[in-house]
VMD Tcl script that draws the C-alpha trace (Angstrom):
set ca {
  {-0.02 0.09 -0.16}
  {1.54 3.20 -1.06}
  {1.36 6.44 1.57}
  {0.56 10.15 0.77}
  {0.86 13.21 3.35}
  {-1.03 16.18 2.50}
  {-1.97 19.47 4.13}
  {-5.41 21.80 3.04}
  {-3.83 25.39 3.16}
  {-6.30 28.36 2.28}
  {-7.60 31.59 3.12}
  {-10.26 31.64 6.21}
  {-13.45 30.50 5.26}
  {-12.61 29.20 1.78}
  {-14.04 25.80 2.50}
  {-11.30 23.60 3.96}
  {-12.76 21.76 6.90}
  {-16.33 21.33 4.42}
  {-13.69 19.54 1.87}
  {-12.27 17.47 4.55}
  {-15.85 16.20 5.80}
  {-16.39 15.26 2.12}
  {-13.08 13.34 1.68}
  {-13.78 11.70 4.92}
  {-17.48 10.20 3.84}
  {-16.80 9.48 0.27}
  {-13.60 7.42 1.79}
  {-15.71 5.37 3.74}
  {-14.68 6.48 6.67}
  {-18.37 6.56 8.43}
  {-20.61 3.72 8.46}
  {-23.79 4.00 6.41}
  {-25.87 4.27 9.82}
  {-23.25 6.75 11.41}
  {-24.27 10.06 12.03}
  {-22.08 12.60 10.47}
  {-21.35 15.74 12.19}
  {-20.78 18.73 10.15}
  {-17.22 20.05 10.12}
  {-15.80 17.31 11.94}
  {-12.48 18.10 12.06}
  {-13.41 21.54 14.26}
  {-13.68 19.38 17.44}
  {-12.83 22.21 19.87}
  {-16.13 24.15 21.61}
  {-14.62 27.32 20.10}
  {-13.86 26.07 16.43}
  {-17.38 25.58 16.56}
  {-18.84 28.64 18.05}
  {-16.69 30.59 16.11}
  {-16.77 28.59 12.59}
  {-13.09 28.88 12.19}
  {-10.02 26.03 12.66}
  {-7.71 26.75 15.44}
  {-5.65 23.91 15.52}
  {-4.39 21.54 12.87}
  {-5.77 18.30 13.11}
  {-4.56 14.81 11.21}
  {-6.97 12.34 9.81}
  {-6.30 9.57 7.15}
  {-8.75 8.00 4.67}
  {-7.76 5.01 2.75}
  {-8.23 5.33 -1.23}
  {-9.43 2.59 -3.78}
  {-8.29 4.53 -7.17}
  {-6.73 3.87 -10.15}
  {-3.37 3.40 -8.89}
  {-4.31 0.61 -6.29}
  {-4.87 1.07 -2.54}
  {-3.50 4.31 -1.14}
  {-3.40 5.65 2.78}
  {-4.00 9.51 2.56}
  {-2.75 11.54 5.72}
  {-4.61 14.60 5.61}
  {-3.89 17.55 7.72}
  {-6.67 20.61 8.09}
  {-4.80 23.66 8.97}
  {-6.01 27.41 10.08}
  {-6.77 29.62 7.90}
  {-6.44 32.87 10.26}
  {-2.88 34.36 10.25}
  {-3.04 34.61 14.09}
  {-2.47 30.83 14.08}
  {0.00 30.90 11.35}
  {2.16 29.28 13.59}
  {0.44 25.93 13.25}
  {0.52 26.07 9.77}
  {4.45 26.53 9.25}
  {5.23 23.53 11.19}
  {2.79 21.54 9.44}
  {4.18 21.86 5.75}
  {7.47 20.43 7.40}
  {5.87 17.15 7.78}
  {4.08 16.95 4.26}
  {4.90 16.05 1.02}
  {2.11 17.98 -1.03}
  {-0.77 20.37 -0.14}
  {-3.84 21.25 -1.59}
  {-4.44 25.39 -2.12}
  {-8.00 25.65 -1.87}
  {-9.37 29.14 -3.66}
  {-12.86 30.31 -3.51}
  {-13.88 30.95 -6.88}
  {-15.89 34.00 -6.06}
  {-13.57 35.64 -3.29}
  {-10.54 34.60 -5.35}
  {-7.04 35.01 -4.12}
  {-7.11 36.90 -0.26}
  {-4.20 37.99 1.87}
  {-3.95 34.63 3.82}
  {-3.98 32.71 0.38}
  {-0.33 34.62 -0.11}
  {0.88 33.91 3.57}
  {0.00 30.29 3.02}
  {1.54 29.84 -0.26}
  {4.75 31.69 0.14}
  {5.17 28.96 3.23}
  {4.63 25.91 0.59}
  {6.57 27.43 -1.86}
  {9.56 28.39 0.42}
  {9.33 24.79 1.67}
  {9.56 23.20 -1.61}
  {6.24 22.00 -2.16}
  {4.53 21.69 -5.30}
  {0.77 22.82 -4.88}
  {-2.52 21.64 -6.25}
  {-4.66 24.77 -6.69}
  {-8.60 23.40 -6.18}
  {-10.88 26.06 -7.11}
  {-13.57 25.59 -4.54}
  {-17.03 26.90 -4.29}
  {-17.54 26.83 -8.14}
  {-20.99 26.62 -7.85}
  {-21.91 30.13 -6.40}
  {-23.66 32.46 -8.32}
  {-20.88 35.16 -8.67}
  {-18.09 32.77 -9.27}
  {-15.46 33.17 -12.08}
  {-13.17 30.23 -11.90}
  {-11.14 31.45 -14.94}
  {-10.47 34.83 -13.48}
  {-9.37 33.47 -10.13}
  {-7.22 30.65 -11.76}
  {-5.04 34.04 -13.82}
  {-5.02 35.50 -10.22}
  {-3.48 32.16 -8.60}
  {-0.80 31.76 -11.36}
  {0.09 35.44 -11.22}
  {0.40 34.79 -7.27}
  {2.74 32.12 -7.95}
  {4.93 34.15 -10.35}
  {5.10 36.99 -7.86}
  {6.15 34.89 -4.74}
  {8.98 33.74 -6.62}
  {7.81 29.79 -7.89}
  {9.93 27.71 -9.49}
  {9.06 26.63 -13.22}
  {7.93 23.34 -11.61}
  {5.72 24.92 -9.30}
  {4.42 27.24 -12.02}
  {3.09 24.30 -13.92}
  {0.42 23.44 -10.82}
  {-2.39 21.33 -11.50}
  {-5.88 22.70 -11.18}
  {-9.48 21.17 -10.32}
  {-12.92 22.66 -9.97}
  {-14.72 21.23 -7.40}
  {-18.01 22.31 -4.65}
  {-16.54 20.86 -0.96}
  {-20.44 21.44 0.17}
  {-21.75 19.28 -2.53}
  {-19.10 16.99 -2.60}
  {-17.93 16.87 -6.41}
  {-14.70 17.78 -8.17}
  {-14.07 17.62 -12.02}
  {-11.01 18.46 -14.08}
  {-13.13 20.23 -16.77}
  {-16.03 22.25 -15.92}
  {-17.77 21.06 -19.32}
  {-17.85 17.59 -17.80}
  {-19.48 17.46 -14.29}
  {-19.22 14.91 -11.87}
  {-21.08 13.86 -8.57}
  {-17.88 12.67 -6.37}
  {-14.49 13.61 -5.12}
  {-12.71 10.55 -7.29}
  {-10.97 13.02 -9.57}
  {-9.55 15.09 -6.65}
  {-8.24 12.04 -4.70}
  {-6.87 10.24 -8.10}
  {-4.94 14.18 -8.43}
  {-3.64 13.98 -4.99}
  {-2.27 10.21 -5.60}
  {-1.01 11.16 -8.98}
  {0.92 14.11 -8.29}
  {1.87 14.45 -4.85}
  {5.32 12.40 -4.43}
  {5.02 9.22 -1.78}
  {7.31 10.50 1.67}
  {11.11 10.44 0.64}
  {11.31 8.97 4.11}
  {9.91 5.53 2.94}
  {13.18 4.64 1.56}
  {14.81 5.29 5.01}
  {13.07 2.48 6.84}
  {16.14 0.63 8.28}
  {18.01 3.61 9.19}
  {17.86 4.39 13.17}
  {14.59 6.13 14.41}
  {14.28 9.78 14.06}
  {11.36 12.08 14.24}
  {10.62 15.94 14.33}
  {7.95 16.82 17.14}
  {5.41 19.09 15.25}
  {2.17 19.51 17.53}
  {2.03 18.59 21.05}
  {-0.97 17.75 23.22}
  {-1.82 16.16 26.63}
  {-3.79 13.38 27.46}
  {-5.31 12.68 30.79}
  {-4.44 8.96 30.52}
  {-1.43 8.69 28.34}
  {0.20 12.22 29.40}
  {2.46 14.29 26.69}
  {1.43 13.11 23.13}
  {4.06 14.40 20.50}
  {3.02 14.47 16.79}
  {5.31 14.11 14.01}
  {6.38 12.37 10.41}
  {8.86 9.69 10.75}
  {11.82 10.62 8.84}
  {13.81 7.30 9.30}
  {13.14 4.06 10.63}
  {10.49 2.66 12.50}
  {8.74 3.36 16.27}
  {7.22 0.44 18.27}
  {5.86 0.59 22.26}
  {8.42 -0.13 24.24}
  {11.40 1.26 22.36}
  {14.04 3.37 23.75}
  {14.53 7.01 22.71}
  {15.86 10.24 23.23}
  {15.06 13.61 22.62}
  {17.53 16.48 21.22}
  {16.84 20.23 21.51}
  {17.10 22.32 18.18}
  {21.26 22.89 18.77}
  {21.60 19.07 19.37}
  {21.75 19.19 23.66}
  {20.15 16.17 25.18}
  {16.71 16.99 26.79}
  {15.82 13.30 28.29}
  {15.53 9.79 27.70}
  {12.78 7.59 27.80}
  {10.79 4.58 26.78}
  {7.91 4.60 24.03}
  {4.85 3.65 25.63}
  {2.14 4.24 22.84}
  {2.62 4.63 19.08}
  {-1.01 6.04 17.83}
  {-1.55 6.36 13.90}
  {-4.59 8.30 12.66}
  {-7.19 5.93 10.91}
  {-10.30 7.86 10.21}
  {-11.51 10.45 12.52}
  {-10.22 8.64 15.63}
  {-6.09 7.71 16.90}
  {-6.14 4.43 17.66}
  {-2.99 2.57 19.03}
  {-0.78 0.15 17.09}
  {1.36 -2.72 18.02}
  {2.75 -3.22 14.57}
  {5.86 -1.02 13.70}
  {5.18 2.47 12.32}
  {7.38 3.04 9.52}
  {9.28 6.10 7.97}
  {7.12 8.29 6.10}
  {4.04 7.82 8.04}
  {2.56 10.54 10.20}
  {1.98 9.32 14.18}
  {1.59 10.39 17.91}
  {3.91 9.06 20.42}
  {3.50 9.11 24.33}
  {5.97 8.19 26.78}
  {8.41 11.47 27.12}
  {7.73 14.12 29.67}
  {10.03 17.00 28.98}
  {10.13 16.95 25.05}
  {8.33 19.48 22.86}
  {7.34 21.20 19.66}
  {10.63 21.74 17.39}
  {12.65 18.68 19.15}
  {14.12 15.78 17.47}
  {13.00 12.36 18.97}
  {15.61 9.65 17.75}
  {17.23 6.28 18.26}
  {19.77 6.42 21.44}
  {23.10 6.33 19.25}
  {22.16 9.39 17.30}
  {23.67 12.78 17.89}
  {22.38 15.42 15.35}
  {18.91 16.88 15.62}
  {16.83 17.47 12.55}
  {16.41 21.13 11.26}
  {13.47 22.65 12.74}
  {11.24 25.63 11.17}
  {11.84 29.01 12.53}
  {9.04 30.29 13.85}
  {7.71 34.21 12.86}
  {7.93 36.33 16.31}
  {4.85 37.56 17.83}
  {4.01 41.08 16.85}
  {0.91 41.98 19.38}
  {1.32 41.80 23.24}
  {-0.72 42.33 26.49}
  {-0.67 42.11 30.17}
  {-2.62 39.28 31.81}
  {-2.69 40.11 35.68}
  {-4.66 38.59 38.85}
  {-8.31 39.95 38.90}
  {-8.12 42.46 41.98}
  {-11.41 43.98 41.66}
  {-13.93 44.24 44.36}
  {-15.89 41.52 42.85}
  {-12.86 38.95 42.61}
  {-13.07 35.62 43.27}
  {-16.82 35.48 43.44}
  {-17.29 33.15 39.79}
  {-13.83 31.77 39.40}
  {-11.81 29.10 41.58}
  {-8.70 29.96 39.77}
  {-7.48 33.06 41.00}
  {-3.88 32.73 42.19}
  {-1.05 34.37 40.25}
  {0.83 30.71 40.54}
  {-2.14 29.19 38.85}
  {-2.23 31.65 35.98}
  {1.59 31.67 35.77}
  {1.53 27.80 35.36}
  {-1.42 27.84 32.80}
  {-0.02 30.42 30.66}
  {3.73 28.45 30.57}
  {1.95 25.42 29.54}
  {-0.06 27.26 26.53}
  {3.57 28.66 25.44}
  {4.53 25.24 25.77}
  {2.09 23.65 23.43}
  {1.81 26.65 21.20}
  {5.37 28.21 19.81}
  {3.73 31.00 18.40}
  {2.87 32.35 21.97}
  {5.48 34.01 24.35}
  {4.88 34.18 28.07}
  {7.81 36.56 30.27}
  {7.61 37.95 33.67}
  {6.59 41.73 34.22}
  {8.43 44.28 36.84}
  {4.71 44.45 38.32}
  {3.85 41.81 41.04}
  {1.54 39.16 40.00}
  {1.48 40.28 36.20}
  {2.66 38.15 33.02}
  {3.36 39.81 29.45}
  {1.68 37.49 26.70}
  {2.89 37.94 23.13}
  {1.14 36.42 20.06}
  {0.41 36.83 16.55}
  {-2.65 38.85 16.76}
  {-5.98 39.69 19.01}
  {-7.92 36.82 17.96}
  {-5.26 34.17 18.94}
  {-4.77 36.31 22.39}
  {-8.84 36.42 22.92}
  {-8.98 32.33 22.21}
  {-6.54 32.09 25.00}
  {-8.22 34.25 27.29}
  {-11.81 32.52 26.46}
  {-10.26 29.09 26.79}
  {-8.82 30.31 30.46}
  {-12.12 31.78 31.16}
  {-14.11 28.50 30.42}
  {-11.59 26.66 32.68}
  {-12.61 28.99 35.80}
  {-9.82 31.32 35.66}
  {-10.19 35.00 36.66}
  {-8.03 37.67 35.10}
  {-7.30 41.20 34.40}
  {-6.41 42.13 30.73}
  {-4.84 44.88 29.67}
  {-4.57 46.60 26.08}
  {-2.81 45.07 23.35}
  {0.46 46.74 22.41}
  {2.44 46.03 19.28}
  {5.86 44.31 19.94}
  {8.82 46.67 18.57}
  {11.92 45.48 17.11}
  {15.37 47.50 17.20}
  {17.65 47.59 13.74}
  {20.79 46.22 14.42}
  {22.48 48.36 12.04}
  {21.09 51.65 12.79}
  {19.18 51.48 16.09}
  {16.09 52.65 14.50}
  {12.66 51.34 16.11}
  {10.90 49.20 13.82}
  {7.10 48.30 13.98}
  {5.11 45.66 12.33}
  {3.10 46.33 9.52}
  {-0.17 44.32 8.02}
  {-1.32 44.09 4.46}
  {-5.21 44.67 4.17}
  {-7.57 43.58 1.99}
  {-11.09 45.36 2.25}
  {-14.34 44.37 0.13}
  {-17.10 47.20 0.38}
  {-20.29 48.49 -1.19}
  {-18.79 51.08 -3.44}
  {-20.78 53.64 -1.32}
  {-18.64 52.85 1.77}
  {-15.28 52.81 0.02}
  {-14.58 56.59 0.67}
  {-15.01 56.60 4.74}
  {-12.90 53.71 4.92}
  {-10.02 55.05 2.67}
  {-10.35 58.53 5.00}
  {-10.44 56.57 8.26}
  {-7.29 54.58 7.54}
  {-5.50 56.97 5.94}
  {-5.60 59.09 9.33}
  {-4.46 55.90 11.03}
  {-1.22 55.77 8.66}
  {-2.33 53.07 6.25}
  {-0.84 53.78 2.67}
  {-3.14 52.76 -0.44}
  {-1.68 50.03 -2.42}
  {-4.22 49.53 -5.10}
  {-8.35 49.57 -5.74}
  {-10.56 48.44 -7.79}
  {-13.72 46.93 -8.74}
  {-14.44 43.51 -7.28}
  {-17.86 42.73 -8.84}
  {-21.52 43.01 -7.81}
  {-21.28 46.93 -6.80}
  {-18.22 46.26 -4.43}
  {-14.77 47.96 -4.42}
  {-11.64 45.93 -3.44}
  {-9.28 48.16 -1.60}
  {-5.44 46.97 -0.72}
  {-3.47 48.89 1.75}
  {-0.56 48.61 4.17}
  {-0.76 50.08 7.40}
  {0.82 49.60 11.00}
  {-0.72 46.84 13.20}
  {-0.96 49.53 16.21}
  {-3.43 51.32 13.90}
  {-5.85 48.35 13.43}
  {-6.29 47.64 17.32}
  {-9.71 48.46 17.87}
  {-10.64 49.42 14.27}
  {-12.70 46.19 13.21}
  {-16.03 47.62 15.56}
  {-15.59 50.84 13.75}
  {-15.30 49.27 10.24}
  {-18.74 47.47 10.88}
  {-20.30 50.88 11.84}
  {-18.98 52.41 9.16}
  {-20.05 49.84 6.46}
  {-22.87 48.98 8.03}
  {-21.86 45.24 8.80}
  {-21.58 44.65 4.97}
  {-17.83 45.39 5.07}
  {-15.02 42.02 5.05}
  {-11.51 43.24 6.00}
  {-8.92 40.83 6.06}
  {-5.06 41.34 7.32}
  {-1.95 39.15 7.48}
  {1.35 40.60 9.08}
  {3.86 41.43 6.28}
  {7.19 42.80 7.47}
  {8.68 45.47 10.12}
  {9.06 48.88 8.77}
  {10.68 52.24 10.71}
  {8.00 53.74 13.39}
  {5.22 55.84 11.52}
  {4.82 58.20 14.44}
  {1.89 58.79 16.68}
  {-1.46 57.81 15.75}
  {-4.99 59.92 16.78}
  {-6.98 57.30 17.64}
  {-10.07 59.31 19.37}
  {-12.41 57.35 21.25}
  {-15.85 58.79 23.21}
  {-15.32 58.76 26.86}
  {-16.79 56.22 29.26}
  {-19.48 56.51 32.22}
  {-18.04 54.87 35.38}
  {-19.86 53.80 38.30}
  {-18.90 56.15 41.71}
  {-19.98 53.57 44.27}
  {-20.41 50.03 44.82}
  {-23.88 48.01 45.05}
  {-26.44 46.60 42.34}
  {-27.48 49.20 39.33}
  {-30.92 50.41 39.36}
  {-33.62 50.29 36.19}
  {-34.47 53.97 37.32}
  {-30.91 55.49 38.03}
  {-29.87 53.68 34.32}
  {-32.90 55.11 32.44}
  {-31.83 58.07 33.47}
  {-28.49 58.18 32.39}
  {-29.54 56.82 28.88}
  {-29.63 60.56 27.76}
  {-25.67 60.65 28.46}
  {-24.54 57.85 26.61}
  {-24.95 53.81 25.71}
  {-24.79 51.33 28.55}
  {-22.81 48.32 28.87}
  {-24.84 47.03 31.92}
  {-28.64 46.23 32.72}
  {-30.73 46.62 35.57}
  {-29.92 44.36 38.80}
  {-26.15 43.68 38.08}
  {-23.37 44.09 40.81}
  {-20.84 46.96 39.96}
  {-18.20 48.57 41.72}
  {-16.29 52.18 42.00}
  {-14.17 52.46 39.21}
  {-15.74 50.06 36.80}
  {-16.90 51.40 33.22}
  {-20.81 50.81 32.88}
  {-21.18 52.60 29.90}
  {-19.72 54.64 26.78}
  {-20.23 58.66 27.47}
  {-21.87 60.75 24.14}
  {-18.63 62.98 24.68}
  {-15.17 62.57 24.71}
  {-14.42 62.94 28.40}
  {-14.80 60.27 31.09}
  {-17.70 61.14 33.58}
  {-18.54 59.89 36.90}
  {-21.93 58.70 37.40}
  {-24.33 56.89 40.17}
  {-26.24 54.07 38.58}
  {-27.48 52.92 42.06}
  {-29.80 55.82 42.29}
  {-33.41 55.20 43.39}
  {-36.87 56.87 42.89}
  {-37.62 58.75 45.45}
  {-40.75 57.97 47.10}
  {-43.35 60.52 47.72}
  {-47.37 60.35 49.32}
  {-48.48 61.60 46.15}
  {-49.38 59.41 43.59}
  {-50.63 60.62 40.07}
  {-51.80 58.04 37.36}
  {-49.59 56.81 34.79}
  {-46.52 58.59 36.87}
  {-45.23 54.45 38.21}
  {-45.35 53.07 34.79}
  {-42.89 50.00 34.48}
  {-39.47 51.66 33.37}
  {-38.51 50.44 29.78}
  {-34.66 50.32 29.24}
  {-32.87 50.09 26.14}
  {-30.69 46.76 26.07}
  {-27.37 47.10 26.90}
  {-24.70 46.81 24.25}
  {-22.74 43.87 25.95}
  {-19.14 43.69 24.50}
  {-17.52 40.42 23.38}
  {-14.21 39.36 24.67}
  {-12.47 40.64 21.82}
  {-14.10 43.83 21.21}
  {-13.55 44.70 25.23}
  {-9.90 44.14 25.04}
  {-9.89 46.17 21.69}
  {-11.95 48.89 23.21}
  {-10.35 49.58 26.58}
  {-7.65 52.52 26.57}
  {-3.93 52.47 28.30}
  {-5.65 52.98 31.85}
  {-8.21 50.71 31.84}
  {-8.36 46.56 32.21}
  {-10.97 43.87 31.13}
  {-11.74 42.14 34.06}
  {-12.71 38.60 32.60}
  {-14.41 35.63 34.96}
  {-16.23 32.49 33.67}
  {-19.80 34.45 33.93}
  {-18.76 37.90 33.44}
  {-16.72 40.60 31.26}
  {-16.62 43.74 32.98}
  {-14.54 47.07 31.99}
  {-12.59 48.93 34.52}
  {-10.30 51.77 35.06}
  {-7.18 50.37 36.85}
  {-7.31 52.94 39.52}
  {-10.70 52.63 40.75}
  {-10.72 55.37 43.03}
  {-11.75 58.61 41.55}
  {-9.53 61.27 43.52}
  {-6.30 59.10 43.26}
  {-7.16 58.54 39.15}
  {-7.15 62.42 38.69}
  {-4.21 63.05 40.64}
  {-2.46 60.28 38.78}
  {-3.40 62.11 35.76}
  {-2.17 65.54 37.15}
  {0.98 63.78 37.47}
  {1.66 62.52 34.28}
}
mol new
graphics top color blue
foreach p $ca { graphics top sphere $p radius 0.5 }
foreach p [lrange $ca 0 end-1] q [lrange $ca 1 end] { graphics top cylinder $p $q radius 0.2 }
display resetview
């Protein structure tokens, strides 16, 4: 039986996970009477809720095609740039990839990002034009755009001669020629078997065991699980191995307790030897992590590991010290928070955790607001209570000139023609440079810009308001450039509670003229907590607990029930992007609250004067 290892790569929402669902179904992974879950690969709760892939997942299918029986290991990768650290490592353990491009949306910023990584590693992608059944699909235009992108990204002549196929992942069919319709994905399976080479490692079956750890996770029964492709030799349970760091230093010695292979959606223990070229997970080591080499005891050289792009955004995660601390979560101590953050940094190499000068606070750096938001949301669901600062960009220093450098991002925006003016105006004020602009069909305009990462913090909500929810903004890290100078990001002021207690509907009703409320009636609040957004630009201390004065005179119609406007409750990402430098987000398992760092108004004013 031959073997193929491939990754499915694409921009977010171009249909990777849906296509993998159909590949699994048509290869016979599910029994005829078995209930099939939509987006089966997105097993994480947050992945299902957000509709995105966060963690790369492996699966394996058997294809009985023209070339005989073939086992195809398929890796579904994330599409968001924030989780690019996963994509980079995955491409190191496959021999080919399927680049999915939406036949209507076309080439997008993340398509460029993932394709660049694949070409750099010498892979020869198969281009799959997905969603060709959409009403405004234009596969010929998108195919030309894809070819242009290959050329711009410096593809070799071999890589430029890529095969392409038309597909509808949702309907489960693929065809090499649009004039010849088809009702299954057989042509895609056959193209993968024909175009993707079998693993080079297969010829090294008799050499000593070598494997590069690419993914890490912990299992409550098996302990640490390290996933990767066997580069040489064989792996069997009970075999003695050691782990080497990138520079060849020995980390630990141990014994393989379990070898797990991917069979359909399940990861099953196998007793027969796993051979070179196969993708497996190994249990038995306690210290080895991502990018370490697992090998036979007599080997001394580590396998080359893919360098990881540096983090571009950081924020401070600290102990929750609000008056309501400890009432909703059970993990509130500094030590427990520190251990959880370090555990995340160990399994996710795109995240860096460091100590700060402040007591009980840690600096967490990552690829973007979404990645950091996913981490905090996971902690919240595990019972943690933390305080989060406003995100900051990670600056670098030019080693030659000593100049301060900041991260820049490529932005691609699709908006209705009528909103293009306001979008360009707002982003130009945020130091963005217009690179290209033109019609994208259906009364929409496509705008491409280059902007500093810090100018985009908090812009998403404003963008959706300006485009009435119809605009689509895609961004991806590009490179570092010299500091662009201060950016004026004016935000309205906030309404701050001046005392502790429970909000009264009568008080909130009277405050509605002042601005937009973030809280409803009967909710716990405290001095220094932000309860709403002021209609003006200055902050205002208010009393949300003020009750209606009772009198002995009752006029008809005076005491009707107060009807409050529903509060605008920010999500975690919206709250993190909304706050200013002197504010925090208090995150608990049940609530997301906004607050000032200094709760007492007198101390707060004194601090402003001192600054």
